[in-house]
N, C-alpha and C positions, 0 to 999 in steps of 0.2 A: 700098545696103547691099551690101556684099561679104561671103564668108568665104575666108583663103586658107591652104591647108595649111601647117602650122607644119613639115614637112621638106623640102617642095616649092615655092617662092613661087611658082610658074609656075603651080600649078594652082588657081585661081582660081574659087568658085562663086559667083551673084548671088543675091540674095535679091529678092524681088519684095515692097513694101511693103504690105500689105494694108487697113490702117487708120492711123491716126493721134489721141491723144486729147492735144491742146496743154494743155488744164487739169488735166491729170495728168501730161505729160512723157512720154506712154509711145508705143507702137506695136508692130504687130504687123507681122510678116513671113513669108512661108510661104517655107521654104527647099525648094528641090526634088531634095534629093539630092547625094550625094556617094561618093565609095570612105570606108570604113572610117579614121578618125583623127582628129585634132586639128585645128581650125581656127579662126583668129584673124579676128575680125569687126573690120570698118571701116563706118564711118559717115560719110556726107558728104551735107551737107544742101545744098540747091540753092543759097540763098543764101550760107552764112556757111563752106563748105566742110569740110574734114574735122574731124567733132566728136571728140574725145577719147572714147574706151571703154575707158579704163584696161585693159587687155590680158586684155579679156574673149573667152574662147574656148568653142566648141561640140565637144563632142564627138560625131562621129558614128560609134557603135558598136551594127552590127548582127551580130548571130551566129547561125551554122546549130548548133542542136542535135542535128536528127535529119533522117535521110529516110527515108520508108517508104512503099512495099515497095523495098528494096535490088534486085530486079531487074524486068525488065518486055518487052514485046516489043519485037522490032526494028523491028515497024511502027507504034511509038506508039500513043498511046490509053490507056495504064496513066496513073492518077490517083495522083500523089504528093500526100504528105502531109510540107511540111517545115515544124519548129518550130523557134523559136530566140527571139530578143529583138531590141525593137524594130524592128518593121519597121513597115510603114506601113501605114492602113487603108484605102488606097482603091489598086486593085488593079494599076493601073499604076504605083505608087511601088518594086514590088517585081518587077523582072524577074527572070525566070527562063532560063539555057538549059542545056543538058547538053551536056558533052565526052566523050570517049570516054578511059578511062584511060592514062596513060602519055603523055599529050599528044598523041592522032591528028589527024587532020586533020579541021578544021571542028567548028562546035557546032550545035543544034538548040535555035532557042529554045522555048520553052513557050509554050502560052496559061496564064494564073490563072486561076483561075476565079475564086476567091472569098481573102480576105486577112484577117488580121488582127493586133493588135499581138505574136502569140506565133505 
């Protein structure tokens, strides 16, 4: 199974199928994340090839609505609270990096301590 960005057909994300329920004709898949946007889903069966998905789309839409505090030490160690919508519930699903304003050189990756949907 894969998800292709509707605006860039070269940006494809692959999903890991976790389980299949043949009697209910359903399966669950883990989406590993992508840039925000809409993706068209494609399903390929190992024996029967491409399965018609009737133009099913997945909206990957996370938004940041706030960051607090807005100032901190240049030496690091400032605990930030980032609020928003549709964040993952596993800390590795929400990588955070800080860039200098105005497009300065380099970014600093942050250690995500805890996470939740908002």
